[in-house]
C-alpha positions as CSV (number, residue, x, y, z in Angstrom):
1,X,184.8,61.0,177.8
2,X,184.3,59.9,181.2
3,X,185.9,60.5,184.2
4,X,187.5,59.0,187.8
5,X,188.6,59.9,190.6
6,X,192.9,60.2,191.4
7,X,195.0,61.9,193.7
8,X,198.8,63.1,193.9
9,X,199.8,61.8,196.8
10,X,197.7,58.7,198.4
11,X,194.4,57.3,198.0
12,X,191.9,57.6,201.0
13,X,189.3,55.2,202.5
14,X,187.3,58.1,203.7
15,X,183.5,58.2,204.5
16,X,181.0,60.3,201.9
17,X,178.5,62.4,202.4
18,X,175.3,60.7,203.4
19,X,176.8,57.9,204.6
20,X,178.4,56.3,201.1
21,X,181.6,54.8,201.7
22,X,184.5,54.8,199.1
23,X,183.8,51.0,198.3
24,X,180.4,51.6,197.5
25,X,181.5,54.7,195.2
26,X,183.7,52.5,193.8
27,X,180.8,51.3,192.3
28,X,180.2,54.4,190.2
29,X,183.7,56.1,190.5
30,X,186.9,54.6,190.7
31,X,189.1,56.1,193.2
32,X,193.2,55.9,192.3
33,X,196.4,58.2,192.2
34,X,198.1,59.8,189.2
35,X,201.7,61.4,189.0
36,X,204.8,60.9,187.0
37,X,205.8,59.5,189.9
38,X,203.2,57.8,191.0
39,X,202.3,55.9,188.1
40,X,202.7,52.5,190.1
41,X,200.1,53.1,192.5
42,X,197.6,53.9,189.8
43,X,198.7,50.4,187.6
44,X,197.6,48.8,190.9
45,X,194.4,50.6,191.3
46,X,193.1,50.0,187.7
47,X,194.2,46.3,187.6
48,X,191.7,45.8,191.2
49,X,189.1,47.9,189.3
50,X,190.0,46.1,185.8
51,X,189.5,42.5,187.6
52,X,186.6,43.4,189.8
53,X,184.4,44.9,186.5
54,X,184.1,48.3,187.7
55,X,185.5,50.3,184.6
56,X,182.7,49.9,182.0
57,X,182.9,53.4,181.3
58,X,186.6,53.8,181.5
59,X,187.0,50.8,178.6
60,X,185.0,52.9,176.7
61,X,187.2,55.6,176.3
62,X,190.8,55.4,174.7
63,X,192.1,55.8,178.3
64,X,193.0,58.3,180.7
65,X,194.1,62.2,180.9
66,X,195.4,63.1,183.7
67,X,196.8,66.6,185.1
68,X,198.9,67.9,187.7
69,X,196.6,69.2,189.6
70,X,197.6,72.8,191.4
71,X,196.1,70.9,195.2
72,X,197.4,74.4,196.9
73,X,195.0,76.6,194.9
74,X,191.6,77.6,196.1
75,X,188.4,76.0,194.7
76,X,187.4,78.0,192.0
77,X,191.1,77.6,190.7
78,X,190.7,74.5,191.1
79,X,187.0,74.4,189.4
80,X,188.2,75.6,186.1
81,X,191.1,73.3,186.1
82,X,188.9,70.7,186.3
83,X,186.8,72.1,183.5
84,X,189.9,72.3,181.2
85,X,191.0,68.8,182.0
86,X,187.1,67.3,181.1
87,X,187.2,69.3,178.4
88,X,190.3,67.6,177.1
89,X,189.7,64.2,177.9
90,X,186.4,64.6,175.7
91,X,188.8,65.9,173.1
92,X,190.8,63.0,173.5
93,X,188.0,60.3,173.7
94,X,189.8,59.8,177.1
95,X,188.8,58.9,181.2
96,X,189.9,62.5,182.6
97,X,190.9,61.3,186.2
98,X,190.2,64.1,188.8
99,X,191.2,64.9,192.4
100,X,189.6,62.6,194.5
101,X,190.3,65.2,197.7
102,X,191.0,69.2,197.6
103,X,192.4,71.1,200.5
104,X,190.2,73.1,202.6
105,X,192.0,76.2,203.6
106,X,189.7,77.5,206.6
107,X,187.8,76.8,209.3
108,X,184.8,78.8,210.7
109,X,185.7,77.7,213.8
110,X,188.7,76.3,216.1
111,X,190.9,74.4,214.2
112,X,190.2,71.2,216.0
113,X,186.6,71.5,215.7
114,X,186.7,71.1,212.1
115,X,190.0,68.5,212.3
116,X,186.8,66.2,214.4
117,X,185.1,66.0,210.9
118,X,187.9,66.3,208.2
119,X,191.6,65.4,208.2
120,X,193.7,68.4,209.2
121,X,197.4,68.7,207.6
122,X,199.9,71.2,207.0
123,X,199.2,72.7,203.9
124,X,202.3,73.3,202.8
125,X,203.6,69.5,203.4
126,X,200.6,68.0,202.1
127,X,200.9,70.0,198.6
128,X,204.7,70.6,198.7
129,X,204.3,74.5,198.5
130,X,206.2,76.8,200.5
131,X,203.7,79.6,200.3
132,X,202.3,79.8,204.0
133,X,205.5,79.0,206.0
134,X,206.1,82.5,207.3
135,X,202.6,82.3,209.0
136,X,201.9,80.9,212.6
137,X,201.4,77.5,212.1
138,X,197.6,77.5,213.1
139,X,197.3,79.8,210.0
140,X,199.1,76.7,207.7
141,X,196.6,74.1,208.3
142,X,194.2,73.0,205.7
143,X,191.4,70.0,205.8
144,X,191.2,66.9,203.2
145,X,187.9,67.0,201.7
146,X,186.2,64.8,198.7
147,X,185.7,66.5,195.9
148,X,182.2,65.5,196.0
149,X,181.2,68.2,198.5
150,X,182.7,71.2,196.1
151,X,179.9,70.3,193.3
152,X,177.8,67.5,191.5
153,X,179.7,64.6,190.9
154,X,177.0,62.6,190.4
155,X,175.3,64.6,187.8
156,X,178.9,65.2,185.9
157,X,179.5,61.3,186.2
158,X,176.0,60.8,184.7
159,X,176.0,63.4,182.1
160,X,179.9,63.6,180.2
161,X,181.3,60.3,178.4
162,X,180.7,58.9,175.2
163,X,181.7,55.4,173.8
164,X,184.9,54.9,172.6
165,X,187.8,51.8,171.9
166,X,188.5,49.2,174.9
167,X,192.0,49.3,175.3
168,X,191.8,47.3,178.7
169,X,191.5,44.1,177.5
170,X,194.2,42.3,179.5
171,X,193.3,43.3,183.3
172,X,197.1,41.8,183.9
173,X,198.6,44.6,182.0
174,X,200.5,47.5,184.1
175,X,198.8,51.1,182.5
176,X,201.7,52.3,180.5
177,X,202.5,56.5,181.0
178,X,202.8,58.8,178.3
179,X,203.5,62.5,179.3
180,X,202.8,65.3,177.5
181,X,206.0,68.2,178.8
182,X,204.7,71.5,179.9
183,X,206.3,72.8,177.1
184,X,204.7,71.2,174.6
185,X,201.6,72.2,174.9
186,X,201.4,75.7,173.3
187,X,204.8,77.3,173.2
188,X,205.4,79.3,170.0
189,X,201.9,77.9,169.0
190,X,198.5,78.4,169.8
191,X,196.6,75.9,171.0
192,X,193.5,74.9,169.5
193,X,190.7,71.7,170.2
194,X,191.2,70.0,167.0
195,X,192.0,71.3,163.3
196,X,188.7,70.7,161.2
197,X,188.7,69.0,157.7
198,X,188.1,71.7,155.6
199,X,190.5,73.7,157.5
200,X,193.2,71.2,157.0
201,X,192.6,70.9,152.9
202,X,193.1,75.0,152.4
203,X,195.8,75.1,154.6
204,X,197.9,72.0,153.0
205,X,198.1,70.6,156.2
206,X,200.9,68.0,155.8
207,X,201.0,64.7,158.2
208,X,204.4,63.4,159.5
209,X,203.4,60.6,161.9
210,X,200.2,59.8,163.5
211,X,198.0,62.9,163.3
212,X,200.8,64.9,163.8
213,X,201.3,67.7,161.3
214,X,202.4,70.9,159.7
215,X,200.9,73.7,157.4
216,X,202.1,74.1,154.0
217,X,204.6,77.1,153.7
218,X,202.3,79.9,151.7
219,X,203.1,83.2,150.9
220,X,201.8,86.2,152.4
221,X,199.8,88.2,150.5
222,X,198.6,92.4,151.5
223,X,196.1,91.4,153.5
224,X,198.0,88.9,155.9
225,X,200.7,91.3,156.5
226,X,198.3,94.0,157.4
227,X,196.6,91.7,160.1
228,X,200.3,90.7,160.4
229,X,201.3,94.5,161.5
230,X,197.8,95.1,163.8
231,X,199.0,92.8,166.2
232,X,200.3,94.1,169.8
233,X,203.8,93.4,170.6
234,X,204.1,89.3,171.7
235,X,200.4,88.9,170.7
236,X,199.4,85.8,168.5
237,X,195.7,86.8,167.8
238,X,193.6,89.6,166.9
239,X,190.8,90.7,168.7
240,X,187.5,91.5,166.6
241,X,187.4,94.8,166.3
242,X,190.7,95.4,165.0
243,X,189.6,92.4,162.5
244,X,186.7,94.4,161.2
245,X,188.8,97.6,160.8
246,X,191.8,95.9,158.8
247,X,189.5,94.0,156.9
248,X,187.2,96.6,156.3
249,X,184.0,94.5,156.8
250,X,180.9,96.6,157.8
251,X,178.6,93.7,158.8
252,X,177.0,93.1,162.4
253,X,179.7,91.5,164.2
254,X,177.6,89.9,166.3
255,X,175.1,88.7,163.5
256,X,177.9,87.3,161.4
257,X,179.3,85.0,164.3
258,X,176.6,81.9,164.0
259,X,177.9,81.7,160.1
260,X,182.1,80.4,159.7
261,X,181.2,80.9,155.9
262,X,180.9,84.7,156.4
263,X,182.4,86.9,153.6
264,X,184.7,88.2,156.8
265,X,185.6,84.8,158.0
266,X,185.6,83.6,154.4
267,X,188.1,86.6,153.5
268,X,190.6,85.7,156.5
269,X,191.2,81.9,155.3
270,X,191.9,83.0,151.6
271,X,194.8,84.9,153.2
272,X,196.1,82.4,155.3
273,X,194.0,83.2,159.1
274,X,191.2,82.0,160.7
275,X,188.5,82.5,163.0
276,X,189.0,81.2,166.3
277,X,185.9,80.8,169.4
278,X,187.0,81.6,172.7
279,X,185.9,84.0,175.6
280,X,186.8,87.6,176.7
281,X,185.7,87.3,180.8
282,X,183.9,89.8,182.4
283,X,185.5,93.3,182.3
284,X,187.8,91.7,179.8
285,X,189.5,90.2,182.8
286,X,191.5,86.4,182.3
287,X,191.4,86.1,186.0
288,X,187.6,85.5,186.1
289,X,187.5,82.5,184.0
290,X,183.8,82.9,183.0
291,X,182.2,81.6,179.9
292,X,179.3,83.6,180.3
293,X,181.2,87.0,177.7
294,X,181.8,84.4,174.0
295,X,184.3,86.4,171.2
296,X,185.7,85.7,168.3
297,X,189.2,86.8,167.1
298,X,191.6,85.5,164.1
299,X,195.0,84.0,163.9
300,X,197.3,83.1,161.3
301,X,196.7,79.7,160.2
302,X,200.2,78.1,160.7
303,X,200.6,78.9,164.3
304,X,197.3,76.6,165.1
305,X,198.2,73.3,166.4
306,X,194.9,71.2,167.5
307,X,194.7,68.8,171.4
308,X,193.4,66.1,168.9
309,X,195.8,65.9,166.3
310,X,199.0,66.5,168.4
311,X,197.9,63.9,171.2
312,X,195.0,62.0,170.1
313,X,197.3,59.2,168.5
314,X,198.9,58.4,171.4
315,X,198.2,54.7,172.3
316,X,199.7,54.9,175.7
317,X,197.1,53.7,178.3
318,X,197.2,56.9,180.6
319,X,198.0,60.7,178.8
320,X,199.3,62.8,181.5
321,X,199.6,66.7,180.6
322,X,202.8,67.9,183.2
323,X,202.4,71.1,185.3
324,X,199.4,74.2,184.5
325,X,198.2,75.6,182.2
326,X,195.5,77.8,183.0
327,X,197.7,80.7,184.4
328,X,197.4,83.5,180.9
329,X,194.9,81.4,179.2
330,X,191.0,81.3,178.4
331,X,188.5,79.0,180.0
332,X,189.6,75.4,178.8
333,X,193.2,76.6,178.4
334,X,192.5,75.9,174.7
335,X,190.6,78.0,171.8
336,X,187.9,76.5,169.7
337,X,187.7,76.1,165.5
338,X,184.3,76.0,166.0
339,X,181.1,77.9,167.2
340,X,179.5,74.7,168.2
341,X,182.8,73.2,170.1
342,X,182.9,76.3,171.7
343,X,179.3,76.2,172.9
344,X,179.5,72.7,173.8
345,X,181.9,73.5,176.5
346,X,180.0,76.6,178.0
347,X,177.2,74.4,178.5
348,X,179.4,72.0,180.2
349,X,180.7,74.6,182.4
350,X,177.3,76.0,183.4
351,X,174.9,73.1,183.5
352,X,177.2,70.3,183.8
353,X,179.2,71.5,186.6
354,X,176.0,71.8,189.4
355,X,176.2,72.8,192.6
356,X,175.5,70.2,195.1
357,X,171.8,70.0,195.9
358,X,172.5,70.7,199.1
359,X,174.2,74.0,198.3
360,X,171.3,75.2,196.0
361,X,168.6,74.3,198.5
362,X,170.8,76.3,201.0
363,X,171.3,79.3,199.0
364,X,167.8,79.5,197.6
365,X,166.7,79.5,201.5
366,X,169.2,82.4,202.1
367,X,168.3,84.6,199.5
368,X,164.4,84.7,200.4
369,X,165.7,85.8,203.8
370,X,167.6,88.5,202.0
371,X,164.5,89.5,200.4
372,X,162.4,89.7,203.7
373,X,165.6,91.9,205.2
374,X,164.8,94.0,202.0
375,X,161.1,94.4,202.7
376,X,160.3,92.2,199.4
377,X,162.3,94.0,197.4
378,X,164.6,92.9,195.1
379,X,168.2,92.5,197.0
380,X,171.9,93.1,196.1
381,X,175.2,92.0,196.4
382,X,178.9,92.3,196.4
383,X,181.9,90.6,196.4
384,X,184.8,91.9,199.2
385,X,188.1,90.1,199.0
386,X,190.0,91.0,201.8
387,X,190.6,87.9,203.8
388,X,194.0,87.8,202.2
389,X,194.9,91.1,201.9
390,X,198.8,91.1,202.2
391,X,198.9,88.8,199.4
392,X,196.3,90.5,197.2
393,X,197.6,93.8,198.1
394,X,201.3,92.7,196.7
395,X,199.8,91.2,193.9
396,X,197.0,94.4,193.2
397,X,194.2,92.2,193.2
398,X,192.3,94.0,196.1
399,X,190.5,97.4,195.3
400,X,191.2,99.4,197.8
401,X,193.7,99.1,200.5
402,X,191.6,100.9,203.1
403,X,188.8,98.3,204.3
404,X,187.0,101.9,204.9
405,X,187.5,102.8,200.8
406,X,187.3,99.6,199.5
407,X,183.5,99.2,201.5
408,X,182.3,102.9,200.0
409,X,183.6,101.8,196.2
410,X,181.0,99.1,196.9
411,X,178.6,100.9,198.1
412,X,178.7,103.6,195.5
413,X,178.4,100.9,192.9
414,X,175.4,99.6,194.6
415,X,174.2,102.9,194.1
416,X,174.3,102.7,190.3
417,X,173.2,99.3,190.6
418,X,169.7,100.2,192.0
419,X,169.4,103.0,189.3
420,X,169.8,100.2,186.9
421,X,167.4,97.9,188.4
422,X,164.9,100.5,188.2
423,X,165.3,100.6,184.4
424,X,165.7,96.3,184.1
425,X,161.9,96.2,186.1
426,X,160.3,97.8,182.9
427,X,161.4,95.7,180.9
428,X,162.2,93.6,178.5
429,X,164.7,91.5,180.2
430,X,168.0,90.0,178.5
431,X,170.4,86.8,179.1
432,X,173.9,86.1,178.5
433,X,175.0,85.3,175.1
434,X,175.2,81.5,176.1
435,X,172.9,78.3,175.1
436,X,169.9,77.4,176.2
437,X,169.8,80.7,178.3
438,X,165.8,81.4,179.5
439,X,165.3,85.5,181.2
440,X,165.1,85.0,184.9
441,X,161.7,87.0,185.3
442,X,162.6,87.7,189.2
443,X,163.5,91.7,188.0
444,X,159.9,92.1,186.8
445,X,158.0,90.6,189.7
446,X,159.7,92.3,192.3
447,X,160.1,96.1,193.3
448,X,163.6,97.3,192.8
449,X,165.6,98.4,195.8
450,X,164.8,101.4,197.7
451,X,167.4,104.0,198.7
452,X,168.8,102.5,202.0
453,X,167.6,98.5,201.7
454,X,170.3,96.4,203.3
455,X,172.4,94.7,200.8
456,X,174.7,91.4,201.1
457,X,178.7,91.4,201.5
458,X,180.4,87.9,200.6
459,X,183.8,88.3,201.9
460,X,186.5,86.1,204.0
461,X,187.0,89.4,206.2
462,X,187.0,87.8,209.7
463,X,188.4,90.7,211.9
464,X,185.3,91.4,214.2
465,X,186.0,95.2,214.3
466,X,185.7,95.2,210.5
467,X,182.7,93.2,210.1
468,X,180.7,95.2,212.9
469,X,181.7,98.4,210.5
470,X,180.0,96.5,207.6
471,X,177.3,96.0,209.8
472,X,177.0,99.4,210.7
473,X,177.1,100.4,206.8
474,X,174.3,97.9,205.8
475,X,175.7,95.4,205.0
476,X,174.3,92.0,205.6
477,X,176.8,89.0,206.3
478,X,176.3,84.8,206.0
479,X,176.7,84.0,209.2
480,X,173.0,87.0,210.1
481,X,171.1,84.5,207.7
482,X,172.1,81.0,208.4
483,X,170.3,79.1,211.5
484,X,171.3,76.6,213.8
485,X,168.8,74.7,211.7
486,X,170.5,75.1,208.2
487,X,174.0,74.2,209.7
488,X,172.3,70.9,211.0
489,X,170.6,70.5,207.6
490,X,173.5,71.1,206.1
491,X,176.5,68.9,207.9
492,X,179.5,69.6,209.3
493,X,180.9,70.9,206.0
494,X,179.8,74.0,206.4
495,X,182.2,74.8,209.0
496,X,184.8,75.0,206.3
497,X,185.6,78.2,204.5
498,X,185.6,77.0,201.5
499,X,182.3,75.3,201.4
500,X,181.1,78.3,202.8
501,X,182.3,80.9,200.3
502,X,180.3,78.0,197.5
503,X,176.9,78.6,199.2
504,X,177.9,82.4,198.9
505,X,178.5,82.0,195.3
506,X,175.6,80.4,194.7
507,X,173.1,82.9,197.4
508,X,175.0,85.8,194.7
509,X,173.7,83.9,192.1
510,X,170.0,85.1,193.0
511,X,170.9,88.7,193.8
512,X,169.5,91.1,191.7
513,X,172.5,93.1,191.2
514,X,175.7,91.3,191.7
515,X,179.4,94.1,191.9
516,X,183.2,92.3,192.4
517,X,186.7,92.8,191.3
518,X,187.5,91.3,187.8
519,X,190.6,89.5,189.5
520,X,189.0,87.1,191.1
521,X,187.7,83.6,189.9
522,X,185.1,83.7,192.9
523,X,183.8,86.4,190.8
524,X,183.9,84.7,187.8
525,X,182.3,81.8,189.2
526,X,179.2,83.6,190.3
527,X,179.1,85.2,186.7
528,X,178.9,81.5,185.6
529,X,176.0,81.0,187.7
530,X,174.4,83.9,186.7
531,X,174.3,83.5,183.1
532,X,173.1,79.6,183.6
533,X,170.2,81.0,186.0
534,X,169.2,83.4,183.2
535,X,170.3,86.8,184.9
536,X,170.4,90.2,183.0
537,X,173.7,91.0,181.8
538,X,173.2,94.7,182.7
539,X,172.6,93.2,186.3
540,X,176.3,92.7,187.2
541,X,179.2,94.7,187.2
542,X,182.7,93.1,187.5
543,X,185.4,95.7,188.0
544,X,189.6,95.8,187.5
């Protein structure tokens, strides 16, 4: 799997950070265009790059994998959609097309200031979404920026690809397109990455064409019926605790996870069910899309369909998944049939999708300043979602309708966090159950917070009265930590709220204790960063 840039509208020649022009960048990344109605532009782009020999990595995969990216969404939603697309490209051995740009949704200064550095567009016109039409015209604006401002593309490009078959032997042939209709993805089935050979054998997988097939019809056993009866209405999988109760297994569920041949797994397999590996989400919320809480589930084998089996045989040059598949689905937009596959994806999310070096460096400096404000002690932080209060209140994504009540709730949990840190400070330390986890020793090296230490608040609230209230209550905001030198060194993109939010996420990854609402992909992004940094899972609370 490799990847290249693509957009759903046009190819722009923009100046990249550090003075790297689009033409220079094409030596490593291909800029193209992709949509079901836009395949002609992609053909022109591919032919150009095939002629100029700039597709060495593309030619090592079977072709291209593309998505209908929802560019009207915020960055954290876009991030986990891109993460899933990269996973799918790896499974299918295809070059994943990612957006060449995203739309930043707010400017920290007057719109004209950000427009001097990035192309300003009407968000609804640019993305074809009317969600913001009722807002004042100045609130409908967005800024088109290179996706490379949001995460480290160079690192991702270097690490994530493997060799495959070269199908682009004739650069004069227009690339062909195969569209996976949205309803084909997982309607009525459980989408998994791949069906292992051993699973196909025990389930009597019958291939009908290509790799597509169906399971042999088997007689339902008493245990299989009991498992079905235990499923809640509308569910297609069973949580592991329920599985243990139904099967009557008394083994330690954590210890047995590493062995797919364990007794309970074998029992399930003998009765037409399979163990699946996925993620529970912090606080059990689907909205966070974090990969820090691995879980197992069980499902009837007859419902499983592999992404590889259903679409890996497609020979067209471009394979496009139509529409969205992120809502109501686990990270990766599918489940895994092996522990190893899930762990590989976890590593991709935590260690391959890195922040940019500028973000990492600035976040480290801001964390150091927070330690100084806390007189050398650990500091605590929280995410307070308020800027889109009307929307989140309608969708019940906000904790409290009252700003004062919201802050009081945060402070109450930070007080609890202070007590937790006093306990953690004694050791031993733990890490999230993720690959390559190494405990961050900071909680052992710094003293716990004092009762009246300042705390950090990351928020999209911009009302001056509310911001003053935050500071009066002991909160420190990003604007209190940033210096003019920070802005000069980092560059113009820090004026965009979306980029600033990524810096705040990276800063909160250093917090000794973190609190947020679970109905937020921003909070999920922080949890992923904390897991990759080796934070103790006891030092974060996401609340529904």
